[in-house]
VOPAGU-2260 file (C-alpha; in pm, 1 decimal, decimal comma):
REM VOPAGU-2260
SITE   aa  ch    i         X         Y         Z
SITE  MET   A    0   13925,9  -10318,4   -3628,0
SITE  SER   A    1   13761,2   -9976,2   -3649,7
SITE  ALA   A    2   13579,3   -9840,6   -3343,9
SITE  VAL   A    3   13323,9   -9670,2   -3569,5
SITE  LEU   A    4   13090,3   -9797,8   -3839,2
SITE  GLY   A    5   13123,0   -9479,2   -4041,2
SITE  LEU   A    6   13044,9   -9110,3   -4060,8
SITE  SER   A    7   12695,3   -8996,6   -3969,8
SITE  HIS   A    8   12733,8   -8623,9   -4040,2
SITE  LEU   A    9   12936,4   -8308,8   -3986,4
SITE  CYS   A   10   12798,9   -8051,7   -3737,9
SITE  ILE   A   11   12835,1   -7690,6   -3854,5
SITE  GLY   A   12   12760,9   -7392,0   -3632,4
SITE  THR   A   13   12606,0   -7111,1   -3834,3
SITE  TYR   A   14   12404,8   -6789,7   -3827,9
SITE  PRO   A   15   12021,5   -6795,5   -3807,1
SITE  LEU   A   16   11883,5   -7032,0   -4068,2
SITE  ASP   A   17   11733,4   -6856,4   -4370,3
SITE  SER   A   18   11696,0   -6894,1   -4747,0
SITE  SER   A   19   12050,3   -6768,1   -4812,7
SITE  ILE   A   20   12196,0   -7063,2   -4619,3
SITE  ASN   A   21   11983,2   -7303,3   -4825,2
SITE  GLU   A   22   12093,4   -7137,6   -5148,1
SITE  ALA   A   23   12459,9   -7152,8   -5047,2
SITE  PHE   A   24   12448,8   -7526,5   -4978,0
SITE  ALA   A   25   12229,5   -7592,7   -5282,2
SITE  SER   A   26   12508,8   -7442,1   -5492,1
SITE  LEU   A   27   12736,4   -7718,9   -5359,4
SITE  GLY   A   28   12494,6   -7998,3   -5450,5
SITE  TYR   A   29   12304,1   -8022,7   -5122,1
SITE  ALA   A   30   11930,3   -8038,5   -5052,1
SITE  GLU   A   31   11743,7   -7973,9   -4726,8
SITE  LYS   A   32   11610,9   -8296,6   -4572,1
SITE  PHE   A   33   11436,4   -8150,5   -4267,3
SITE  THR   A   34   11445,5   -7844,2   -4040,8
SITE  GLU   A   35   11358,4   -7791,5   -3673,6
SITE  LEU   A   36   11339,9   -7425,5   -3567,9
SITE  ASN   A   37   11282,9   -7482,8   -3195,0
SITE  LEU   A   38   11468,9   -7801,6   -3106,1
SITE  ALA   A   39   11517,5   -7865,0   -2733,7
SITE  ASN   A   40   11884,3   -7855,0   -2633,7
SITE  PRO   A   41   11964,5   -8155,7   -2407,0
SITE  GLN   A   42   12120,6   -8067,1   -2071,1
SITE  GLU   A   43   12397,0   -8319,4   -2145,5
SITE  LYS   A   44   12536,3   -8064,8   -2394,8
SITE  GLU   A   45   12564,9   -7780,4   -2142,0
SITE  SER   A   46   12939,8   -7826,9   -2080,7
SITE  LEU   A   47   13001,6   -7854,3   -2456,1
SITE  VAL   A   48   12886,3   -7502,0   -2551,4
SITE  ARG   A   49   13039,6   -7165,4   -2470,9
SITE  GLU   A   50   12701,0   -7015,8   -2386,5
SITE  TRP   A   51   12397,4   -7226,8   -2296,6
SITE  THR   A   52   12060,4   -7187,4   -2468,5
SITE  ASP   A   53   11767,2   -7420,1   -2405,8
SITE  ALA   A   54   11668,3   -7438,7   -2773,3
SITE  LEU   A   55   11832,3   -7420,6   -3113,4
SITE  GLN   A   56   11765,2   -7423,0   -3486,4
SITE  MET   A   57   11874,6   -7732,4   -3676,1
SITE  GLN   A   58   11868,7   -7818,1   -4044,6
SITE  PHE   A   59   11988,4   -8142,5   -4202,3
SITE  GLN   A   60   12142,9   -8124,8   -4550,4
SITE  VAL   A   61   12218,0   -8421,2   -4779,3
SITE  GLY   A   62   12400,6   -8451,1   -5111,6
SITE  THR   A   63   12508,5   -8725,4   -5352,4
SITE  ASN   A   64   12858,3   -8850,5   -5262,9
SITE  LEU   A   65   12887,8   -8567,3   -5010,5
SITE  PRO   A   66   12895,1   -8586,8   -4629,3
SITE  CYS   A   67   12563,2   -8523,5   -4456,5
SITE  ILE   A   68   12564,4   -8187,7   -4278,4
SITE  GLU   A   69   12378,6   -8073,3   -3967,2
SITE  LEU   A   70   12350,3   -7693,3   -3949,6
SITE  LEU   A   71   12307,4   -7560,0   -3595,2
SITE  HIS   A   72   12218,4   -7214,1   -3468,6
SITE  HIS   A   73   12177,7   -7160,7   -3094,6
SITE  HIS   A   74   11887,2   -6925,9   -3023,4
SITE  GLY   A   75   11941,6   -6561,9   -2942,7
SITE  ARG   A   76   12317,1   -6543,5   -2987,6
SITE  THR   A   77   12583,9   -6508,7   -3251,5
SITE  ALA   A   78   12828,7   -6784,5   -3333,1
SITE  GLN   A   79   13166,7   -6785,4   -3160,7
SITE  PRO   A   80   13508,8   -6766,9   -3334,4
SITE  PRO   A   81   13579,9   -7031,0   -3600,9
SITE  SER   A   82   13636,2   -7394,2   -3507,0
SITE  ARG   A   83   13968,9   -7571,0   -3571,0
SITE  TYR   A   84   13793,3   -7818,3   -3799,5
SITE  GLY   A   85   13779,6   -7710,1   -4162,5
SITE  ILE   A   86   13617,4   -7869,2   -4467,9
SITE  SER   A   87   13766,7   -7892,0   -4816,8
SITE  LEU   A   88   13502,5   -7987,9   -5069,3
SITE  ILE   A   89   13473,0   -8053,7   -5441,5
SITE  PRO   A   90   13128,4   -7903,3   -5518,9
SITE  ALA   A   91   12869,1   -8112,1   -5701,0
SITE  GLY   A   92   12634,9   -7826,2   -5790,0
SITE  LYS   A   93   12610,1   -7659,0   -6130,8
SITE  ASN   A   94   12623,7   -7293,9   -6019,6
SITE  ILE   A   95   12938,8   -7320,4   -5812,6
SITE  PRO   A   96   13026,5   -7000,2   -5627,4
SITE  GLN   A   97   13386,8   -6886,0   -5659,9
SITE  LYS   A   98   13354,5   -6692,2   -5336,1
SITE  ASN   A   99   13046,8   -6721,9   -5118,5
SITE  GLU   A  100   13004,6   -6496,5   -4816,4
SITE  GLN   A  101   12781,7   -6758,4   -4652,5
SITE  LEU   A  102   13035,4   -7042,5   -4684,0
SITE  ALA   A  103   13373,4   -6881,4   -4618,3
SITE  PRO   A  104   13305,5   -6796,1   -4248,3
SITE  LEU   A  105   13201,5   -7159,2   -4194,7
SITE  GLY   A  106   13550,5   -7282,1   -4284,5
SITE  ILE   A  107   13436,1   -7443,8   -4611,3
SITE  ASN   A  108   13709,8   -7432,7   -4874,2
SITE  LEU   A  109   13605,8   -7515,7   -5231,7
SITE  VAL   A  110   13867,6   -7707,0   -5431,9
SITE  SER   A  111   13884,8   -7865,0   -5777,8
SITE  GLU   A  112   14096,9   -8166,5   -5678,7
SITE  PHE   A  113   14285,1   -8330,9   -5393,4
SITE  PRO   A  114   14647,2   -8455,2   -5370,5
SITE  GLU   A  115   14686,9   -8773,6   -5575,7
SITE  ASN   A  116   14670,4   -9099,8   -5375,7
SITE  ALA   A  117   14593,2   -8903,4   -5056,5
SITE  ILE   A  118   14218,7   -8832,4   -5058,2
SITE  SER   A  119   13949,2   -9021,4   -5247,9
SITE  GLY   A  120   13601,2   -8878,6   -5272,1
SITE  LYS   A  121   13458,0   -8528,6   -5274,5
SITE  TYR   A  122   13569,4   -8387,4   -4939,3
SITE  SER   A  123   13812,5   -8393,5   -4649,5
SITE  VAL   A  124   13788,6   -8258,6   -4296,4
SITE  GLN   A  125   14097,9   -8068,9   -4178,3
SITE  LEU   A  126   14214,0   -8070,5   -3816,5
SITE  SER   A  127   14494,3   -7844,1   -3696,4
SITE  THR   A  128   14690,4   -7987,1   -3402,9
SITE  SER   A  129   15002,4   -7907,2   -3203,2
SITE  SER   A  130   15107,0   -8274,6   -3203,6
SITE  ILE   A  131   15038,3   -8497,8   -3503,0
SITE  GLU   A  132   15176,9   -8794,5   -3306,9
SITE  GLU   A  133   14924,9   -8755,5   -3022,7
SITE  SER   A  134   14641,0   -8695,8   -3267,5
SITE  LEU   A  135   14733,7   -9003,6   -3470,7
SITE  LYS   A  136   14704,6   -9228,1   -3163,5
SITE  PHE   A  137   14349,4   -9108,6   -3112,1
SITE  TRP   A  138   14233,0   -9103,8   -3474,5
SITE  LYS   A  139   14420,8   -9413,6   -3592,2
SITE  GLU   A  140   14425,0   -9644,1   -3291,0
SITE  GLY   A  141   14115,1   -9501,8   -3121,2
SITE  ILE   A  142   13866,0   -9409,5   -3393,5
SITE  GLY   A  143   14017,8   -9663,6   -3635,3
SITE  LEU   A  144   14112,2   -9451,2   -3936,5
SITE  LYS   A  145   14376,7   -9568,7   -4180,4
SITE  VAL   A  146   14679,1   -9356,3   -4271,3
SITE  VAL   A  147   14688,8   -9331,4   -4650,8
SITE  GLY   A  148   14954,0   -9066,2   -4706,4
SITE  GLN   A  149   15179,5   -8799,5   -4560,5
SITE  GLU   A  150   15351,4   -8498,1   -4711,8
SITE  ASP   A  151   15520,4   -8197,8   -4553,2
SITE  GLU   A  152   15317,7   -8136,3   -4235,1
SITE  ASN   A  153   14995,4   -8300,1   -4356,5
SITE  CYS   A  154   14885,6   -8652,0   -4263,4
SITE  TYR   A  155   14596,6   -8805,3   -4461,3
SITE  LEU   A  156   14362,7   -9064,2   -4308,5
SITE  ASN   A  157   14038,1   -9225,7   -4411,3
SITE  HIS   A  158   13769,8   -9475,3   -4317,6
SITE  ARG   A  159   13586,6   -9679,8   -4578,1
SITE  SER   A  160   13242,1   -9815,7   -4494,3
SITE  ILE   A  161   12964,7  -10021,5   -4651,5
SITE  SER   A  162   12787,5   -9700,3   -4754,0
SITE  PRO   A  163   12961,9   -9421,6   -4954,2
SITE  THR   A  164   12794,7   -9154,3   -4737,1
SITE  TRP   A  165   12956,2   -9316,1   -4430,3
SITE  ASN   A  166   13307,8   -9282,7   -4573,6
SITE  PHE   A  167   13529,6   -9029,9   -4395,9
SITE  ASN   A  168   13846,3   -8841,2   -4494,8
SITE  LEU   A  169   14062,9   -8652,0   -4245,8
SITE  THR   A  170   14369,5   -8434,9   -4300,2
SITE  ILE   A  171   14569,2   -8359,7   -3984,3
SITE  THR   A  172   14790,2   -8052,8   -4009,8
SITE  SER   A  173   15056,3   -7930,7   -3769,6
SITE  HIS   A  174   15052,6   -7587,8   -3607,8
SITE  SER   A  175   15246,1   -7422,8   -3327,0
SITE  GLY   A  176   15093,5   -7315,7   -2999,8
SITE  LYS   A  177   14838,0   -7464,5   -2763,7
SITE  ALA   A  178   14516,9   -7586,9   -2923,9
SITE  GLU   A  179   14198,8   -7441,8   -2777,0
SITE  PRO   A  180   13910,7   -7688,0   -2717,1
SITE  MET   A  181   13617,3   -7681,7   -2958,0
SITE  PHE   A  182   13256,5   -7613,0   -2861,4
SITE  LEU   A  183   12929,9   -7699,4   -3033,7
SITE  ASP   A  184   12834,9   -7332,6   -3077,0
SITE  ASP   A  185   13161,3   -7241,5   -3251,9
SITE  LEU   A  186   13127,0   -7107,1   -3603,4
SITE  GLY   A  187   13195,5   -7367,4   -3873,1
SITE  CYS   A  188   13249,7   -7741,8   -3834,7
SITE  SER   A  189   13246,2   -7790,7   -3458,8
SITE  CYS   A  190   13194,6   -8166,6   -3434,5
SITE  VAL   A  191   13226,9   -8489,0   -3635,4
SITE  SER   A  192   12950,4   -8744,5   -3574,7
SITE  PHE   A  193   13008,3   -9120,5   -3616,2
SITE  TRP   A  194   12783,2   -9425,7   -3607,4
SITE  VAL   A  195   12893,4   -9696,5   -3361,0
SITE  ARG   A  196   12745,6  -10029,8   -3253,0
SITE  ASP   A  197   12794,0   -9985,2   -2877,7
SITE  ILE   A  198   12854,6   -9642,6   -2721,9
SITE  GLU   A  199   12980,2   -9767,3   -2383,3
SITE  LYS   A  200   13237,3  -10001,6   -2538,0
SITE  THR   A  201   13349,6   -9732,3   -2782,7
SITE  ILE   A  202   13397,4   -9482,2   -2498,9
SITE  GLU   A  203   13609,9   -9728,1   -2301,2
SITE  HIS   A  204   13822,6   -9789,5   -2608,8
SITE  LEU   A  205   13871,4   -9416,8   -2672,6
SITE  ARG   A  206   13963,5   -9350,8   -2308,7
SITE  SER   A  207   14267,4   -9574,6   -2355,6
SITE  ASN   A  208   14362,7   -9397,6   -2678,6
SITE  ASN   A  209   14416,9   -9032,8   -2583,2
SITE  ALA   A  210   14056,0   -8913,5   -2541,8
SITE  SER   A  211   14070,7   -8606,7   -2315,6
SITE  PHE   A  212   13700,3   -8614,8   -2222,7
SITE  THR   A  213   13420,9   -8870,6   -2242,7
SITE  GLY   A  214   13057,0   -8788,1   -2168,4
SITE  ASN   A  215   12766,5   -9004,7   -2061,2
SITE  LYS   A  216   12522,6   -9177,8   -2294,0
SITE  PHE   A  217   12186,9   -9002,8   -2337,4
SITE  ASP   A  218   11887,6   -8999,9   -2574,3
SITE  LEU   A  219   11844,5   -8744,1   -2851,9
SITE  ILE   A  220   11508,5   -8682,1   -3018,5
SITE  VAL   A  221   11548,6   -8537,6   -3368,1
SITE  ASN   A  222   11288,9   -8531,9   -3645,9
SITE  GLY   A  223   11060,8   -8748,4   -3432,9
SITE  LYS   A  224   11319,9   -9022,4   -3385,4
SITE  THR   A  225   11515,6   -9123,0   -3074,5
SITE  VAL   A  226   11882,1   -9214,4   -3095,8
SITE  ALA   A  227   12137,4   -9282,6   -2821,5
SITE  ALA   A  228   12430,3   -9040,8   -2823,6
SITE  ALA   A  229   12744,7   -8939,7   -2635,2
SITE  PHE   A  230   13022,8   -8685,5   -2684,3
SITE  VAL   A  231   13397,0   -8726,9   -2650,4
SITE  ARG   A  232   13697,0   -8503,0   -2705,6
SITE  GLY   A  233   14022,5   -8595,7   -2872,7
SITE  PRO   A  234   14363,5   -8514,5   -2720,1
SITE  HIS   A  235   14352,6   -8149,8   -2833,1
SITE  GLY   A  236   13989,5   -8072,9   -2755,2
SITE  GLU   A  237   13842,3   -8175,7   -3090,8
SITE  MET   A  238   13476,3   -8275,1   -3058,7
SITE  ILE   A  239   13337,0   -8616,0   -3157,2
SITE  GLU   A  240   12973,8   -8730,8   -3134,9
SITE  LEU   A  241   12891,9   -9100,9   -3110,0
SITE  LEU   A  242   12549,7   -9221,8   -3229,3
SITE  GLU   A  243   12439,9   -9578,7   -3160,4
SITE  PHE   A  244   12322,0   -9758,3   -3474,0
SITE  SER   A  245   12031,3   -9997,6   -3415,3
C-alpha cells in the first residue's frame, strides 16, 4: 500500500518573480493561481535552506494534465546551484519555446515524447543518485511508487491516484560520486510535495525505509489556508514535503 495519496506539487526555486516567469510557464500550458510576495518563512525550514531569510516570494501555477508547481524566491538573495531533481515535460501550450532562458536554468527539459511503456502522462521528475538500489528502497518501499520499467541506467517509477493531477512519474538515474543534499533555496526543482493521510505515521514508515532525515510536523499558512506539513530527506539528501490531507 502506498504511503502517499498522490502528488501535491513540485517546488521550484527561481529568480525574483516577474512577468517573464509567468510568460515562460504560460508557454508550457500553465496559469497563475495565486501569488504571495511577502510570505513568512516558517522557522521549521531553517535547516532546509542554505541561507535563511524570514520571508519569500511564492507563486502557484496550475495546468491541465500537468503537475502543479510552486515557484519560490527567497528574499534578497540569488538562487544557489541547480538541484539534482530535474523535470522533463511535454508542453501543453501553443507557443512552445524551443529554448527558453527562463526555463533552462530551472532544470526543465522540454520533450516531445517519453520512452514507450515507461512513462505515461505529460511529465517525469528525474533524480540522479549514486545508488539506484538504495533509492529504490526509499521510493518503492517507503513512498510506495511502482517500478514500471528499466533500461540502461534509468529506472522508471510511478504512482497513480484518484485524481490525474495527483499522479507522479519518477525517473531515477545513476551517477558516480557522492550526492550532495538538496536545499529549498536551490535553483530548479528542490522538493517534491505529496499528500498523505497521517504525517506522523508516514514519517515512521519512511524512517524504516532509508529516510536520512525526518522533521517535525508544523502548520503552514498559504493563501489564507492552514495545512499541516513536515519535511523528510531520502537516502541521498533528496527533499520531500508531506502535506496532511483533511
